[in-house]
C-alpha positions as CSV (number, residue, x, y, z in Angstrom):
1,M,3.8,33.0,9.0
2,L,0.8,31.0,7.7
3,R,2.9,29.9,4.7
4,L,5.7,28.6,7.0
5,I,3.1,26.6,9.1
6,L,1.6,25.1,5.9
7,T,5.1,24.2,4.6
8,I,6.1,22.6,7.8
9,G,2.8,20.7,7.9
10,C,3.3,19.4,4.3
11,I,6.9,18.3,5.1
12,C,5.7,16.4,8.2
13,A,3.0,14.7,6.2
14,L,5.5,13.6,3.5
15,L,8.0,12.3,6.1
16,T,5.4,10.2,7.9
17,S,3.7,8.8,4.8
18,C,4.7,5.3,5.7
19,G,4.5,5.6,9.5
20,S,1.9,4.3,11.9
21,A,-1.4,6.1,11.1
22,P,-5.1,5.5,11.4
23,G,-5.3,4.6,7.7
24,E,-3.0,1.6,7.9
25,R,-3.4,-2.2,7.9
26,V,-0.4,-4.1,9.5
27,L,0.2,-7.2,7.5
28,F,3.1,-8.6,9.6
29,D,5.0,-7.1,12.5
30,F,6.7,-10.4,13.7
31,E,5.6,-10.4,17.3
32,S,4.9,-14.1,17.6
33,D,5.9,-17.5,16.2
34,A,2.4,-17.8,14.8
35,E,3.2,-15.2,12.2
36,L,6.1,-17.4,10.9
37,D,3.5,-20.1,10.1
38,R,2.1,-17.7,7.5
39,F,5.2,-17.9,5.3
40,S,6.1,-20.3,2.5
41,W,9.2,-21.9,3.8
42,Q,11.9,-22.6,1.2
43,C,15.4,-24.0,1.1
44,H,18.3,-21.6,1.5
45,T,16.3,-19.2,3.6
46,L,16.1,-19.2,7.4
47,F,13.6,-17.1,9.4
48,S,13.7,-16.3,13.1
49,L,12.2,-13.7,15.4
50,S,14.7,-11.2,16.7
51,D,14.9,-8.4,19.4
52,E,17.3,-6.5,17.1
53,Q,16.4,-3.7,14.6
54,T,12.7,-3.5,15.4
55,T,10.6,-0.6,14.1
56,H,7.2,-1.7,15.3
57,G,6.5,-3.7,18.5
58,K,9.3,-5.6,20.2
59,K,10.4,-8.1,17.5
60,S,11.6,-8.1,13.9
61,L,12.3,-11.0,11.5
62,K,15.9,-12.0,11.1
63,L,16.2,-13.2,7.5
64,E,19.2,-15.3,6.5
65,L,19.6,-15.8,2.8
66,Y,22.1,-18.4,1.5
67,P,23.6,-18.8,-1.9
68,S,20.9,-20.1,-4.3
69,D,18.8,-18.8,-7.1
70,Y,16.1,-16.7,-5.3
71,P,16.2,-17.0,-1.5
72,G,13.7,-14.7,0.3
73,L,10.5,-14.1,2.0
74,A,7.1,-15.3,0.8
75,P,4.2,-14.3,3.2
76,M,0.8,-15.7,2.8
77,F,-1.9,-13.0,3.2
78,E,-5.1,-13.6,5.1
79,E,-6.8,-10.8,3.1
80,N,-6.1,-10.1,-0.6
81,D,-8.0,-6.9,-1.1
82,W,-5.7,-3.9,-1.0
83,R,-8.2,-1.3,-2.4
84,G,-8.5,1.8,-0.3
85,Y,-4.8,2.0,0.4
86,S,-2.1,4.0,-1.4
87,S,1.2,2.3,-0.5
88,F,2.8,-1.0,0.6
89,C,5.5,-0.3,3.1
90,F,8.1,-2.3,5.0
91,D,11.3,-1.7,6.9
92,V,14.6,-3.6,6.1
93,Y,17.8,-3.2,8.2
94,N,20.9,-4.0,6.2
95,P,23.7,-4.8,8.8
96,N,26.3,-5.2,6.0
97,K,28.9,-2.6,5.1
98,Q,28.0,-2.7,1.4
99,K,24.7,-2.0,-0.5
100,I,22.6,-5.0,-1.3
101,R,20.0,-5.4,-4.1
102,I,16.7,-7.0,-3.3
103,S,13.7,-7.6,-5.5
104,V,9.9,-7.4,-4.8
105,R,7.5,-9.4,-6.8
106,M,3.7,-9.1,-6.5
107,D,1.1,-11.4,-8.1
108,D,-2.6,-10.8,-8.6
109,Q,-3.3,-14.3,-9.9
110,K,-3.4,-17.5,-7.8
111,D,-1.3,-19.5,-10.2
112,Y,2.3,-18.4,-10.6
113,P,2.3,-16.0,-13.5
114,N,5.3,-15.6,-15.7
115,Y,7.7,-12.6,-15.3
116,A,5.8,-10.5,-17.9
117,D,2.5,-10.9,-16.1
118,R,3.4,-9.8,-12.6
119,F,4.9,-6.7,-10.8
120,N,8.7,-6.9,-10.4
121,K,11.0,-4.2,-9.0
122,S,14.5,-4.1,-7.6
123,F,15.7,-1.9,-4.8
124,I,19.1,-1.0,-3.4
125,L,19.4,-1.3,0.4
126,K,22.0,1.0,1.8
127,P,23.8,-0.1,5.1
128,G,21.5,0.6,8.0
129,M,17.7,1.1,8.1
130,N,15.8,1.3,4.8
131,R,12.1,2.3,4.9
132,M,10.6,0.9,1.7
133,R,7.5,2.3,0.1
134,I,5.8,1.1,-3.1
135,P,2.8,3.2,-4.2
136,L,0.0,0.9,-5.2
137,D,-0.8,3.0,-8.3
138,T,2.6,1.9,-9.7
139,L,1.8,-1.8,-9.6
140,F,1.9,-2.7,-13.3
141,T,3.1,-6.0,-14.8
142,S,6.6,-6.0,-16.2
143,G,5.7,-7.1,-19.8
144,T,2.1,-6.3,-20.6
145,H,2.0,-3.1,-18.4
146,R,-1.4,-4.3,-17.1
147,K,-2.4,-2.7,-13.8
148,L,-2.5,-5.2,-11.0
149,N,-5.9,-6.0,-9.6
150,L,-5.7,-4.6,-6.0
151,K,-8.7,-6.7,-5.0
152,K,-6.7,-9.8,-5.6
153,I,-3.1,-9.5,-4.3
154,Y,-2.2,-13.1,-3.7
155,R,1.5,-12.9,-3.0
156,V,4.4,-10.6,-2.4
157,L,7.9,-12.0,-2.5
158,I,10.9,-10.1,-1.1
159,F,14.1,-11.8,-2.3
160,M,17.6,-11.7,-3.6
161,T,18.8,-13.0,-6.9
162,G,21.7,-15.4,-6.6
163,P,23.6,-14.1,-3.6
164,E,27.2,-15.4,-3.6
165,R,27.5,-15.6,0.2
166,R,25.2,-15.7,3.2
167,V,23.3,-12.4,3.7
168,V,21.5,-11.4,6.9
169,L,18.7,-8.8,6.8
170,Y,16.1,-7.7,9.4
171,V,12.6,-7.1,8.2
172,D,9.8,-5.5,10.1
173,Y,6.4,-3.8,9.9
174,L,4.9,-4.9,6.5
175,R,1.8,-2.7,6.1
176,L,-0.6,-1.0,3.8
177,V,-1.1,2.8,4.3
178,S,-3.7,5.2,3.1
């Protein structure tokens, strides 16, 4: 009986590893227009707050990506020190009937480092809700395999590479979890 209780407890802990917990810092939950001011705006990407596909609070971010090289989301963080957390998590709803590839880039330098000196990873979004989790101990640069400095995370970009048509995604609840 004790073994069953411990097993259920371990499963519950794994399933909620990116959920709301005391050891989390919410970076963006898209509840106000003021949060949109903390994004680098770029051509071929439209942002708007939405009541649809929310996972935290009452709003999400509707992200419209148009054909171009790298349309996407580029938040500006108020705090750059990610030490003390284990994962970067966010939720993405894909309303399309087909899978979509997105990429995540993280920089630990203020200037824009080249591809080899930053973290880069691609993910496949299935139709519907996707709960994304990137363990911080996996943040190594693509070319030099240098571990990113968690005290200095300057930017995270969530983007697509060269979409051929307009793509809509809903993003919510960007957070760090312990």
